N, CA, C and O of each residue as an XYZ file, in Angstrom:
436
protein
N    -221.241   -198.613     66.881
C    -219.907   -198.093     66.667
C    -219.071   -199.227     67.355
O    -219.480   -199.645     68.438
N    -217.977   -199.735     66.831
C    -216.905   -200.491     67.111
C    -215.970   -199.503     68.194
O    -215.958   -198.344     68.608
N    -215.375   -200.498     68.314
C    -214.002   -199.732     69.815
C    -212.660   -200.322     69.299
O    -212.498   -201.412     68.748
N    -211.598   -199.238     69.634
C    -210.253   -199.894     69.153
C    -209.931   -200.266     70.543
O    -209.995   -199.581     71.563
N    -209.573   -201.488     70.374
C    -209.241   -201.981     72.079
C    -207.558   -201.969     72.071
O    -207.068   -201.956     73.201
N    -206.515   -201.973     70.841
C    -204.986   -202.599     70.988
C    -204.291   -201.362     71.979
O    -205.019   -200.523     72.509
N    -203.036   -201.356     72.131
C    -202.405   -200.555     72.930
C    -201.415   -200.194     72.062
O    -201.078   -201.229     71.487
N    -200.651   -199.102     71.589
C    -199.847   -198.297     70.688
C    -198.170   -198.674     71.689
O    -198.064   -199.205     72.795
N    -197.300   -198.257     70.953
C    -196.333   -198.300     71.960
C    -196.195   -197.450     72.674
O    -196.587   -196.357     72.265
N    -195.478   -197.522     74.313
C    -195.328   -196.296     75.042
C    -194.715   -194.783     74.853
O    -194.006   -194.943     73.858
N    -194.641   -194.024     75.065
C    -194.405   -192.679     74.848
C    -195.066   -192.111     73.488
O    -194.587   -191.324     72.671
N    -196.040   -192.615     73.502
C    -197.481   -191.594     72.752
C    -197.687   -190.403     72.875
O    -197.691   -190.104     74.069
N    -197.873   -189.518     72.190
C    -197.867   -188.266     72.309
C    -198.763   -187.721     71.656
O    -198.608   -187.706     70.435
N    -199.999   -187.091     72.237
C    -200.773   -186.389     71.270
C    -201.348   -184.973     71.437
O    -201.439   -184.404     72.524
N    -201.728   -184.461     70.256
C    -201.846   -182.760     70.303
C    -203.191   -182.408     70.492
O    -204.008   -182.807     69.662
N    -203.587   -181.673     71.518
C    -205.257   -181.336     71.840
C    -205.062   -179.466     71.859
O    -204.341   -178.856     72.649
N    -205.750   -178.969     70.980
C    -205.808   -177.503     70.635
C    -207.481   -177.273     70.341
O    -208.373   -178.025     69.948
N    -207.435   -176.020     70.689
C    -208.932   -175.570     70.766
C    -209.050   -174.892     69.392
O    -208.054   -174.462     68.811
N    -210.276   -174.807     68.892
C    -210.886   -174.311     67.468
C    -211.153   -173.054     67.975
O    -212.028   -172.940     68.834
N    -210.499   -172.031     67.556
C    -211.021   -170.807     68.128
C    -211.392   -169.907     66.838
O    -211.048   -170.237     65.703
N    -212.160   -168.687     67.136
C    -212.728   -167.859     65.982
C    -211.584   -166.724     66.277
O    -211.952   -166.399     67.406
N    -210.549   -165.986     66.033
C    -209.625   -164.881     65.800
C    -210.386   -163.604     65.271
O    -211.331   -163.682     64.486
N    -209.986   -162.658     65.673
C    -210.555   -161.199     65.412
C    -209.102   -160.241     65.878
O    -208.853   -159.898     67.034
N    -208.168   -159.901     64.538
C    -207.549   -159.416     65.016
C    -207.674   -157.478     64.730
O    -208.348   -157.055     63.791
N    -207.205   -156.874     65.332
C    -207.438   -155.412     65.598
C    -206.215   -154.748     65.772
O    -205.273   -155.476     66.085
N    -205.990   -153.533     65.647
C    -204.478   -152.748     65.892
C    -203.915   -152.903     66.910
O    -204.498   -153.422     67.861
N    -202.562   -152.473     66.990
C    -201.702   -152.514     68.068
C    -201.662   -153.557     69.189
O    -201.599   -153.420     70.411
N    -201.715   -154.602     68.432
C    -201.508   -156.390     68.646
C    -203.202   -156.588     69.528
O    -203.140   -157.366     70.481
N    -204.246   -156.122     69.334
C    -205.349   -156.382     70.121
C    -205.532   -157.630     69.138
O    -205.148   -157.696     67.971
N    -206.384   -158.861     70.072
C    -206.789   -160.088     69.331
C    -207.835   -160.219     70.448
O    -207.718   -160.061     71.664
N    -209.019   -160.594     69.596
C    -209.935   -161.431     70.608
C    -210.339   -162.655     70.404
O    -210.110   -162.792     69.203
N    -210.864   -163.802     70.838
C    -210.617   -165.281     70.598
C    -212.128   -165.536     71.256
O    -212.617   -164.883     72.178
N    -212.688   -166.556     70.611
C    -213.843   -167.264     70.749
C    -213.792   -168.834     70.979
O    -212.875   -169.265     70.280
N    -214.256   -169.608     71.504
C    -214.365   -171.118     71.384
C    -215.722   -171.001     69.864
O    -216.865   -170.546     69.825
N    -214.720   -171.748     68.689
C    -215.518   -172.273     67.380
C    -216.841   -173.355     67.949
O    -216.535   -174.539     67.808
N    -218.066   -173.154     68.484
C    -218.881   -174.453     68.325
C    -218.815   -174.702     70.161
O    -218.225   -174.033     71.010
N    -219.517   -175.708     70.281
C    -219.844   -176.756     71.580
C    -218.523   -177.324     71.996
O    -217.839   -177.047     72.981
N    -218.270   -178.379     70.801
C    -216.999   -179.208     70.552
C    -215.719   -178.643     70.193
O    -215.166   -179.051     69.172
N    -215.247   -177.862     70.822
C    -214.101   -176.549     70.240
C    -212.933   -177.408     70.227
O    -212.081   -177.350     69.340
N    -212.890   -178.279     71.302
C    -211.581   -178.745     71.644
C    -210.911   -180.069     70.678
O    -211.934   -180.463     70.118
N    -210.403   -180.471     70.453
C    -209.740   -181.450     69.638
C    -208.573   -182.077     69.697
O    -207.510   -181.479     69.867
N    -208.699   -183.565     69.536
C    -207.471   -184.303     69.789
C    -207.019   -184.943     68.427
O    -207.783   -185.156     67.485
N    -205.824   -185.190     68.448
C    -204.701   -185.687     67.346
C    -204.159   -186.731     68.050
O    -204.100   -186.584     69.270
N    -203.727   -187.801     67.548
C    -203.017   -188.872     68.378
C    -202.136   -189.796     67.395
O    -202.475   -190.976     67.302
N    -200.956   -189.311     66.607
C    -200.109   -190.291     65.696
C    -199.700   -191.615     66.962
O    -199.311   -191.638     68.129
N    -199.994   -192.414     66.106
C    -199.617   -193.692     67.050
C    -198.717   -195.010     66.111
O    -198.897   -195.296     64.927
N    -198.007   -195.473     66.809
C    -197.242   -196.752     66.148
C    -197.362   -197.911     67.044
O    -197.202   -197.956     68.264
N    -197.682   -198.866     66.189
C    -198.228   -200.364     66.922
C    -196.853   -201.148     66.070
O    -196.597   -200.898     64.892
N    -196.199   -201.951     66.769
C    -195.254   -202.621     66.652
C    -195.943   -204.277     66.964
O    -196.961   -204.468     67.630
N    -195.075   -205.406     66.280
C    -194.999   -206.687     66.436
C    -195.279   -207.475     65.553
O    -195.436   -207.225     64.357
N    -195.385   -208.810     66.273
C    -195.269   -209.900     64.622
C    -196.643   -209.586     63.958
O    -197.414   -208.703     64.333
N    -196.840   -210.475     62.876
C    -198.166   -210.806     62.066
C    -198.952   -211.109     62.950
O    -199.809   -210.231     63.040
N    -199.137   -212.103     63.824
C    -200.244   -212.105     64.623
C    -200.884   -211.043     65.530
O    -202.046   -210.851     65.888
N    -199.663   -210.392     65.788
C    -199.766   -209.170     66.543
C    -201.015   -208.171     65.807
O    -202.221   -208.002     65.985
N    -200.011   -207.662     64.932
C    -200.443   -206.867     63.732
C    -201.333   -206.913     62.995
O    -201.758   -205.830     62.595
N    -202.019   -208.235     62.480
C    -203.222   -208.374     61.427
C    -204.349   -207.904     62.199
O    -205.143   -207.275     61.499
N    -204.684   -208.006     63.444
C    -205.888   -207.828     63.606
C    -206.141   -206.494     63.964
O    -207.311   -206.172     64.171
N    -204.905   -205.348     64.113
C    -205.019   -203.927     64.042
C    -205.100   -203.494     62.719
O    -205.621   -202.400     62.501
N    -204.505   -204.432     61.442
C    -204.839   -203.928     60.058
C    -206.120   -203.933     59.813
O    -206.658   -203.058     59.134
N    -206.839   -205.075     60.424
C    -207.878   -205.442     59.968
C    -209.154   -204.636     60.386
O    -210.291   -204.790     59.939
N    -208.683   -203.635     61.451
C    -209.447   -203.224     62.131
C    -209.468   -201.952     61.588
O    -210.551   -201.365     61.575
N    -208.409   -201.368     61.103
C    -208.088   -200.387     60.560
C    -208.978   -200.218     59.077
O    -209.682   -199.268     58.732
N    -208.617   -201.747     58.197
C    -208.919   -201.631     56.984
C    -210.499   -201.254     56.901
O    -211.042   -200.466     56.126
N    -211.214   -202.239     58.173
C    -212.650   -201.937     58.177
C    -212.952   -200.693     58.638
O    -214.106   -200.399     58.328
N    -212.448   -199.924     59.191
C    -212.934   -198.281     59.772
C    -212.255   -197.199     59.213
O    -212.245   -196.123     59.810
N    -211.519   -197.388     57.831
C    -211.073   -196.303     57.103
C    -211.847   -194.992     57.254
O    -213.021   -195.326     57.096
N    -211.815   -194.031     57.417
C    -212.768   -193.017     57.211
C    -214.169   -193.120     57.899
O    -215.145   -192.441     57.583
N    -214.132   -193.990     58.802
C    -215.455   -194.149     59.723
C    -215.085   -193.838     61.030
O    -213.942   -193.640     61.442
N    -216.067   -193.811     61.616
C    -215.934   -193.758     63.418
C    -215.905   -194.725     64.286
O    -216.561   -195.715     63.962
N    -215.271   -194.772     65.448
C    -215.055   -195.573     66.085
C    -214.645   -194.949     67.514
O    -214.592   -193.722     67.603
N    -214.315   -195.855     68.778
C    -214.363   -195.343     69.874
C    -213.136   -195.539     70.359
O    -212.515   -196.548     70.022
N    -212.568   -194.574     71.260
C    -211.080   -194.976     71.380
C    -210.984   -194.246     72.752
O    -211.596   -193.255     73.152
N    -209.908   -195.126     73.441
C    -209.484   -193.922     74.652
C    -208.021   -193.648     74.547
O    -207.123   -194.471     74.376
N    -207.933   -192.368     74.676
C    -206.361   -191.853     74.401
C    -205.593   -191.918     75.803
O    -206.183   -191.677     76.856
N    -204.793   -192.121     75.771
C    -203.699   -191.983     77.322
C    -204.055   -190.578     77.971
O    -204.173   -189.568     77.276
N    -204.190   -190.580     79.117
C    -205.193   -189.520     79.929
C    -206.095   -188.860     79.574
O    -206.233   -187.637     79.606
N    -206.842   -189.756     79.167
C    -208.390   -189.239     78.114
C    -209.493   -190.374     78.962
O    -209.371   -191.388     79.649
N    -210.614   -189.502     78.439
C    -211.830   -190.519     78.515
C    -212.253   -191.160     76.898
O    -211.992   -190.464     75.917
N    -212.796   -192.275     76.757
C    -213.388   -192.526     75.579
C    -214.108   -191.322     74.964
O    -214.769   -190.466     75.552
N    -213.767   -191.470     73.283
C    -214.280   -190.505     72.470
C    -214.335   -191.241     70.961
O    -213.932   -192.388     70.774
N    -214.835   -190.487     70.048
C    -215.012   -190.833     68.935
C    -213.504   -190.164     68.134
O    -212.887   -189.099     68.168
N    -213.418   -191.034     67.673
C    -212.228   -190.966     66.479
C    -212.572   -191.672     65.126
O    -213.521   -192.441     64.970
N    -211.753   -191.336     64.260
C    -211.349   -191.460     62.928
C    -210.067   -191.576     62.314
O    -209.093   -190.874     62.584
N    -210.119   -192.623     61.358
C    -208.394   -192.636     61.174
C    -208.338   -192.443     59.662
O    -208.817   -193.470     59.181
N    -208.008   -191.679     58.773
C    -208.113   -191.347     57.114
C    -206.737   -192.190     56.807
O    -206.302   -191.741     55.746
N    -206.074   -192.986     57.183
C    -205.084   -193.755     56.842
C    -203.736   -194.354     57.480
O    -203.405   -193.879     58.566
N    -203.209   -195.002     57.111
C    -202.102   -195.384     57.858
C    -201.020   -196.279     57.238
O    -201.273   -196.996     56.269
N    -199.626   -196.218     57.901
C    -198.636   -196.265     56.892
C    -197.913   -198.109     57.682
O    -197.364   -198.349     58.757
N    -198.246   -198.907     56.641
C    -197.460   -200.345     57.107
C    -195.830   -200.167     56.687
O    -195.275   -199.552     55.776
N    -195.359   -200.970     57.751
C    -193.767   -200.805     57.567
C    -193.484   -202.448     58.038
O    -193.661   -202.936     59.154
N    -192.959   -203.149     56.727
C    -191.937   -204.442     56.809
C    -191.134   -204.299     57.740
O    -190.231   -203.817     57.056
N    -190.487   -204.336     59.316
C    -189.220   -204.198     59.987
C    -188.579   -205.634     59.332
O    -187.421   -205.584     59.747
N    -188.696   -206.865     58.549
C    -187.746   -207.623     58.398
C    -188.410   -208.712     59.921
O    -189.214   -208.483     60.824
N    -187.629   -209.807     59.576
C    -187.560   -210.810     60.810
C    -188.973   -211.472     61.106
O    -189.019   -212.242     62.065
N    -190.544   -211.165     60.111
C    -191.369   -211.392     61.042
C    -191.916   -210.124     61.692
O    -192.985   -210.266     62.286
N    -191.378   -208.933     61.682
C    -192.130   -207.998     62.526
C    -192.685   -206.662     61.746
O    -192.053   -206.090     60.858
N    -193.484   -206.417     62.046
C    -194.244   -205.206     61.347
C    -194.612   -203.970     62.262
O    -194.898   -204.025     63.458
N    -194.549   -202.836     61.457
C    -195.174   -201.669     62.103
C    -196.407   -200.828     61.436
O    -196.446   -200.550     60.238
N    -197.146   -200.559     62.141
C    -198.300   -199.581     61.563
C    -198.338   -198.267     62.336
O    -198.508   -198.211     63.554
N    -198.150   -197.108     61.455
C    -198.326   -195.634     61.967
C    -199.407   -195.506     61.339
O    -199.651   -195.906     60.200
N    -200.245   -194.815     62.224
C    -201.718   -194.408     62.014
C    -202.113   -192.846     62.747
O    -201.404   -192.938     63.750
N    -202.522   -192.032     62.818
C    -203.472   -191.127     63.556
C    -204.346   -191.134     63.544
O    -204.926   -191.497     62.521
N    -205.228   -190.635     64.964
C    -206.397   -190.714     65.206
C    -206.680   -189.393     65.612
O    -206.239   -188.642     66.481
N    -207.598   -189.323     64.677
C    -208.156   -187.698     64.765
C    -210.041   -187.663     65.437
O    -211.089   -188.198     65.076
N    -209.520   -186.457     66.864
C    -211.428   -186.916     67.441
C    -212.267   -186.344     66.451
O    -211.942   -185.467     65.651
N    -213.369   -186.901     66.560
C    -214.637   -186.057     66.139
C    -215.546   -186.303     66.657
O    -215.463   -187.220     67.475
N    -216.788   -185.679     66.478
C    -218.111   -185.406     67.235
C    -219.365   -186.040     66.358
O    -219.591   -185.766     65.180
N    -219.890   -186.660     66.925
C    -221.361   -186.845     66.237
C    -222.383   -185.622     66.291
O    -222.185   -184.641     67.007
N    -223.473   -185.774     65.481
C    -224.062   -184.201     65.045
C    -224.949   -184.629     66.060
O    -225.875   -183.902     66.418
């Protein structure tokens, strides 16, 4: 499995959420339990900006790995397995480009 080693723009913010099973009862009572062993998943919307020489390797990596798993280390985290379902390229003009992509954490069976 390949590793994504490109640095996104600063101020990247992720979303870390548990996957919980919920049972609601009367009077507002609710029970929750973790759904599986790997019940906490991360999602990271990222933006990369730069000239053609900077953006092309990022685009090439994403093109080769769309829907496939790869290693990536999120800010404040440890290396994990992520995937991207798609990305959004933007021509900013004057030879500058932007790619927006969301990395979703996944787990191997």
